[in-house]
KOLNU-643320 format. One record per atom (N, C-alpha, C): y, x, z. Coordinates in nm, 2 decimals, m for minus. Layout:
KOLNU-643320
yy: Y&xx: X&zz: Z
...
//
This chain:
KOLNU-643320
yy: m1.55&xx: 0.97&zz: 0.55
yy: m1.46&xx: 1.01&zz: 0.63
yy: m1.42&xx: 1.10&zz: 0.56
yy: m1.54&xx: 1.23&zz: 0.54
yy: m1.42&xx: 1.37&zz: 0.49
yy: m1.37&xx: 1.30&zz: 0.33
yy: m1.39&xx: 1.26&zz: 0.27
yy: m1.35&xx: 1.20&zz: 0.11
yy: m1.20&xx: 1.16&zz: 0.13
yy: m1.20&xx: 1.05&zz: 0.21
yy: m1.06&xx: 1.02&zz: 0.28
yy: m0.99&xx: 1.07&zz: 0.28
yy: m0.98&xx: 1.15&zz: 0.39
yy: m0.86&xx: 1.29&zz: 0.41
yy: m0.86&xx: 1.40&zz: 0.28
yy: m0.99&xx: 1.39&zz: 0.18
yy: m0.93&xx: 1.50&zz: 0.09
yy: m0.87&xx: 1.40&zz: 0.03
yy: m0.89&xx: 1.31&zz: 0.03
yy: m0.83&xx: 1.21&zz: m0.14
yy: m0.70&xx: 1.17&zz: m0.08
yy: m0.65&xx: 1.15&zz: 0.05
yy: m0.53&xx: 1.16&zz: 0.06
yy: m0.48&xx: 1.29&zz: 0.09
yy: m0.49&xx: 1.47&zz: 0.15
yy: m0.45&xx: 1.55&zz: 0.12
yy: m0.43&xx: 1.55&zz: m0.06
yy: m0.54&xx: 1.63&zz: m0.12
yy: m0.51&xx: 1.55&zz: m0.33
yy: m0.34&xx: 1.45&zz: m0.31
yy: m0.34&xx: 1.36&zz: m0.28
yy: m0.23&xx: 1.29&zz: m0.33
yy: m0.08&xx: 1.34&zz: m0.30
yy: m0.11&xx: 1.38&zz: m0.14
yy: 0.05&xx: 1.44&zz: m0.04
yy: 0.07&xx: 1.51&zz: m0.21
yy: 0.02&xx: 1.62&zz: m0.28
yy: 0.00&xx: 1.79&zz: m0.33
yy: 0.11&xx: 1.69&zz: m0.46
yy: 0.02&xx: 1.54&zz: m0.56
yy: 0.00&xx: 1.47&zz: m0.70
yy: 0.17&xx: 1.47&zz: m0.65
yy: 0.19&xx: 1.37&zz: m0.52
yy: 0.36&xx: 1.31&zz: m0.50
yy: 0.41&xx: 1.45&zz: m0.48
yy: 0.40&xx: 1.57&zz: m0.40
yy: 0.51&xx: 1.65&zz: m0.42
yy: 0.51&xx: 1.69&zz: m0.49
yy: 0.42&xx: 1.74&zz: m0.60
yy: 0.48&xx: 1.78&zz: m0.75
yy: 0.55&xx: 1.66&zz: m0.86
yy: 0.49&xx: 1.56&zz: m0.79
yy: 0.57&xx: 1.49&zz: m0.91
yy: 0.68&xx: 1.36&zz: m0.90
yy: 0.71&xx: 1.37&zz: m0.73
yy: 0.79&xx: 1.30&zz: m0.69
yy: 0.88&xx: 1.32&zz: m0.61
yy: 1.06&xx: 1.31&zz: m0.63
yy: 1.15&xx: 1.37&zz: m0.59
yy: 1.16&xx: 1.21&zz: m0.50
yy: 1.17&xx: 1.29&zz: m0.28
yy: 1.21&xx: 1.17&zz: m0.21
yy: 1.37&xx: 1.21&zz: m0.20
yy: 1.41&xx: 1.19&zz: m0.12
yy: 1.32&xx: 1.02&zz: m0.14
yy: 1.35&xx: 0.91&zz: m0.21
yy: 1.28&xx: 0.76&zz: m0.23
yy: 1.22&xx: 0.76&zz: m0.34
yy: 1.19&xx: 0.62&zz: m0.33
yy: 1.20&xx: 0.47&zz: m0.43
yy: 1.19&xx: 0.36&zz: m0.43
yy: 1.01&xx: 0.43&zz: m0.43
yy: 0.89&xx: 0.43&zz: m0.41
yy: 0.77&xx: 0.40&zz: m0.45
yy: 0.72&xx: 0.27&zz: m0.44
yy: 0.58&xx: 0.16&zz: m0.58
yy: 0.52&xx: 0.14&zz: m0.53
yy: 0.41&xx: 0.07&zz: m0.48
yy: 0.32&xx: 0.01&zz: m0.39
yy: 0.25&xx: m0.02&zz: m0.36
yy: 0.18&xx: m0.14&zz: m0.44
yy: 0.00&xx: m0.12&zz: m0.40
yy: m0.02&xx: m0.23&zz: m0.53
yy: m0.17&xx: m0.27&zz: m0.44
yy: m0.19&xx: m0.36&zz: m0.45
yy: m0.28&xx: m0.38&zz: m0.35
yy: m0.42&xx: m0.55&zz: m0.37
yy: m0.44&xx: m0.58&zz: m0.36
yy: m0.55&xx: m0.68&zz: m0.38
yy: m0.62&xx: m0.71&zz: m0.20
yy: m0.61&xx: m0.85&zz: m0.17
yy: m0.63&xx: m0.86&zz: m0.13
yy: m0.71&xx: m1.03&zz: m0.09
yy: m0.86&xx: m0.99&zz: 0.02
yy: m0.89&xx: m1.20&zz: m0.01
yy: m0.79&xx: m1.27&zz: 0.05
yy: m0.81&xx: m1.40&zz: 0.00
yy: m0.74&xx: m1.48&zz: 0.11
yy: m0.77&xx: m1.62&zz: 0.19
yy: m0.89&xx: m1.54&zz: 0.21
yy: m0.96&xx: m1.63&zz: 0.33
yy: m0.91&xx: m1.62&zz: 0.44
yy: m0.84&xx: m1.53&zz: 0.47
yy: m0.85&xx: m1.53&zz: 0.66
yy: m0.62&xx: m1.53&zz: 0.62
yy: m0.60&xx: m1.42&zz: 0.68
yy: m0.45&xx: m1.37&zz: 0.68
yy: m0.39&xx: m1.29&zz: 0.60
yy: m0.45&xx: m1.23&zz: 0.59
yy: m0.50&xx: m1.07&zz: 0.49
yy: m0.33&xx: m1.03&zz: 0.38
yy: m0.27&xx: m1.19&zz: 0.35
yy: m0.15&xx: m1.08&zz: 0.29
yy: m0.04&xx: m1.13&zz: 0.35
yy: m0.02&xx: m1.19&zz: 0.48
yy: 0.06&xx: m1.16&zz: 0.60
yy: 0.09&xx: m1.06&zz: 0.65
yy: m0.11&xx: m0.97&zz: 0.71
yy: m0.08&xx: m0.85&zz: 0.76
yy: m0.01&xx: m0.75&zz: 0.69
yy: m0.08&xx: m0.80&zz: 0.52
yy: 0.02&xx: m0.60&zz: 0.36
yy: 0.23&xx: m0.66&zz: 0.42
yy: 0.24&xx: m0.76&zz: 0.45
yy: 0.34&xx: m0.82&zz: 0.44
yy: 0.44&xx: m0.78&zz: 0.57
yy: 0.36&xx: m0.78&zz: 0.65
yy: 0.45&xx: m0.74&zz: 0.82
yy: 0.39&xx: m0.63&zz: 0.81
yy: 0.32&xx: m0.51&zz: 0.80
yy: 0.33&xx: m0.37&zz: 0.75
yy: 0.47&xx: m0.33&zz: 0.72
yy: 0.55&xx: m0.40&zz: 0.64
yy: 0.60&xx: m0.32&zz: 0.51
yy: 0.76&xx: m0.43&zz: 0.54
yy: 0.76&xx: m0.50&zz: 0.67
yy: 0.88&xx: m0.63&zz: 0.65
yy: 1.03&xx: m0.53&zz: 0.77
yy: 0.95&xx: m0.47&zz: 0.78
yy: 1.10&xx: m0.37&zz: 0.87
yy: 1.15&xx: m0.28&zz: 0.80
yy: 1.12&xx: m0.22&zz: 0.66
yy: 1.22&xx: m0.15&zz: 0.64
yy: 1.27&xx: m0.18&zz: 0.49
yy: 1.24&xx: m0.31&zz: 0.52
yy: 1.40&xx: m0.39&zz: 0.42
yy: 1.29&xx: m0.34&zz: 0.28
yy: 1.14&xx: m0.38&zz: 0.21
yy: 1.07&xx: m0.38&zz: 0.07
yy: 1.06&xx: m0.46&zz: 0.06
yy: 1.06&xx: m0.50&zz: m0.10
yy: 1.09&xx: m0.58&zz: m0.17
yy: 0.86&xx: m0.60&zz: m0.20
yy: 0.89&xx: m0.77&zz: m0.16
yy: 0.75&xx: m0.80&zz: m0.17
yy: 0.69&xx: m0.88&zz: m0.26
yy: 0.60&xx: m0.89&zz: m0.36
yy: 0.58&xx: m0.93&zz: m0.44
yy: 0.45&xx: m1.00&zz: m0.45
yy: 0.41&xx: m1.15&zz: m0.44
yy: 0.23&xx: m1.20&zz: m0.42
yy: 0.20&xx: m1.24&zz: m0.59
yy: 0.09&xx: m1.27&zz: m0.61
yy: 0.05&xx: m1.34&zz: m0.71
yy: m0.15&xx: m1.41&zz: m0.70
yy: m0.14&xx: m1.46&zz: m0.70
yy: m0.30&xx: m1.51&zz: m0.68
yy: m0.37&xx: m1.56&zz: m0.73
yy: m0.53&xx: m1.55&zz: m0.75
yy: m0.53&xx: m1.47&zz: m0.87
yy: m0.57&xx: m1.62&zz: m0.90
yy: m0.65&xx: m1.61&zz: m1.06
yy: m0.73&xx: m1.75&zz: m1.18
yy: m0.77&xx: m1.83&zz: m1.03
yy: m0.85&xx: m1.76&zz: m0.95
yy: m1.03&xx: m1.85&zz: m0.88
yy: m0.92&xx: m1.87&zz: m0.73
yy: m0.78&xx: m1.81&zz: m0.73
yy: m0.74&xx: m1.80&zz: m0.58
yy: m0.82&xx: m1.74&zz: m0.47
yy: m0.92&xx: m1.66&zz: m0.49
yy: m1.00&xx: m1.65&zz: m0.40
yy: m0.87&xx: m1.52&zz: m0.32
yy: m0.83&xx: m1.45&zz: m0.45
yy: m0.73&xx: m1.33&zz: m0.42
yy: m0.62&xx: m1.39&zz: m0.43
yy: m0.54&xx: m1.20&zz: m0.37
yy: m0.38&xx: m1.23&zz: m0.40
yy: m0.35&xx: m1.07&zz: m0.40
yy: m0.25&xx: m1.07&zz: m0.53
yy: m0.18&xx: m0.89&zz: m0.58
yy: m0.06&xx: m0.93&zz: m0.51
yy: m0.07&xx: m0.80&zz: m0.36
yy: 0.02&xx: m0.77&zz: m0.35
yy: 0.15&xx: m0.65&zz: m0.39
yy: 0.24&xx: m0.66&zz: m0.41
yy: 0.29&xx: m0.55&zz: m0.48
yy: 0.44&xx: m0.57&zz: m0.35
yy: 0.49&xx: m0.39&zz: m0.32
yy: 0.58&xx: m0.45&zz: m0.26
yy: 0.64&xx: m0.25&zz: m0.24
yy: 0.76&xx: m0.29&zz: m0.27
yy: 0.87&xx: m0.20&zz: m0.29
yy: 0.91&xx: m0.16&zz: m0.22
yy: 0.96&xx: m0.01&zz: m0.22
yy: 0.97&xx: m0.01&zz: m0.06
yy: 1.02&xx: 0.16&zz: m0.14
yy: 1.20&xx: 0.16&zz: 0.01
yy: 1.22&xx: 0.32&zz: m0.03
yy: 1.15&xx: 0.41&zz: 0.05
yy: 1.14&xx: 0.53&zz: 0.05
yy: 1.02&xx: 0.62&zz: 0.16
yy: 1.09&xx: 0.76&zz: 0.10
yy: 1.08&xx: 0.79&zz: 0.21
yy: 1.09&xx: 0.99&zz: 0.28
yy: 1.04&xx: 1.11&zz: 0.17
yy: 0.96&xx: 1.04&zz: 0.25
yy: 0.82&xx: 1.16&zz: 0.20
yy: 0.69&xx: 1.15&zz: 0.17
yy: 0.63&xx: 1.23&zz: 0.13
yy: 0.54&xx: 1.17&zz: 0.07
yy: 0.43&xx: 1.16&zz: 0.17
yy: 0.46&xx: 1.18&zz: 0.29
yy: 0.37&xx: 1.18&zz: 0.37
yy: 0.35&xx: 1.07&zz: 0.49
yy: 0.50&xx: 0.97&zz: 0.52
yy: 0.53&xx: 0.87&zz: 0.49
yy: 0.42&xx: 0.74&zz: 0.43
yy: 0.44&xx: 0.83&zz: 0.25
yy: 0.32&xx: 0.74&zz: 0.17
yy: 0.19&xx: 0.72&zz: 0.19
yy: 0.14&xx: 0.84&zz: 0.29
yy: 0.00&xx: 0.81&zz: 0.30
yy: 0.05&xx: 0.75&zz: 0.46
yy: 0.06&xx: 0.76&zz: 0.51
yy: 0.10&xx: 0.68&zz: 0.64
yy: 0.08&xx: 0.54&zz: 0.69
yy: 0.17&xx: 0.46&zz: 0.53
yy: 0.11&xx: 0.35&zz: 0.51
yy: 0.02&xx: 0.31&zz: 0.41
yy: m0.01&xx: 0.38&zz: 0.32
yy: m0.17&xx: 0.34&zz: 0.36
yy: m0.26&xx: 0.30&zz: 0.45
yy: m0.29&xx: 0.45&zz: 0.50
yy: m0.34&xx: 0.47&zz: 0.58
yy: m0.32&xx: 0.36&zz: 0.70
yy: m0.21&xx: 0.28&zz: 0.77
yy: m0.23&xx: 0.10&zz: 0.81
yy: m0.27&xx: 0.04&zz: 0.76
yy: m0.26&xx: 0.01&zz: 0.62
yy: m0.31&xx: m0.09&zz: 0.53
yy: m0.44&xx: m0.09&zz: 0.49
yy: m0.54&xx: 0.07&zz: 0.51
yy: m0.72&xx: 0.01&zz: 0.49
yy: m0.77&xx: m0.01&zz: 0.62
yy: m0.70&xx: m0.06&zz: 0.72
yy: m0.76&xx: m0.12&zz: 0.84
yy: m0.71&xx: m0.29&zz: 0.78
yy: m0.67&xx: m0.26&zz: 0.70
yy: m0.69&xx: m0.50&zz: 0.64
yy: m0.81&xx: m0.52&zz: 0.60
yy: m0.84&xx: m0.61&zz: 0.67
yy: m1.02&xx: m0.65&zz: 0.59
yy: m0.98&xx: m0.67&zz: 0.47
yy: m1.07&xx: m0.62&zz: 0.37
yy: m1.11&xx: m0.69&zz: 0.28
yy: m0.99&xx: m0.60&zz: 0.12
yy: m0.89&xx: m0.53&zz: 0.21
yy: m0.86&xx: m0.49&zz: 0.13
yy: m0.89&xx: m0.38&zz: 0.00
yy: m0.81&xx: m0.35&zz: m0.09
yy: m0.82&xx: m0.31&zz: m0.21
yy: m0.70&xx: m0.23&zz: m0.25
yy: m0.68&xx: m0.12&zz: m0.25
yy: m0.55&xx: 0.01&zz: m0.32
yy: m0.60&xx: m0.03&zz: m0.47
yy: m0.47&xx: 0.00&zz: m0.50
yy: m0.47&xx: 0.04&zz: m0.63
yy: m0.41&xx: 0.15&zz: m0.67
//
């Protein structure tokens, strides 16, 4: 758990140093296709007018999900990562 806290702390610093908010931010995730994970990811972002694209893997076992969304701060970026990490089998890129 501490590792994740440290990771997010460092990410906030990096984002604040390199990004001028508000801005368009690109999330990339990989999710298994065995359940409803693609919809779960999409549902996290749809209310904010995000542009969501998906692509199935060659084997069909996974789907990549890319989300372009306008965000107001590094804190908001982290909030979405924390919500997404609760989805079963998700990998953040």
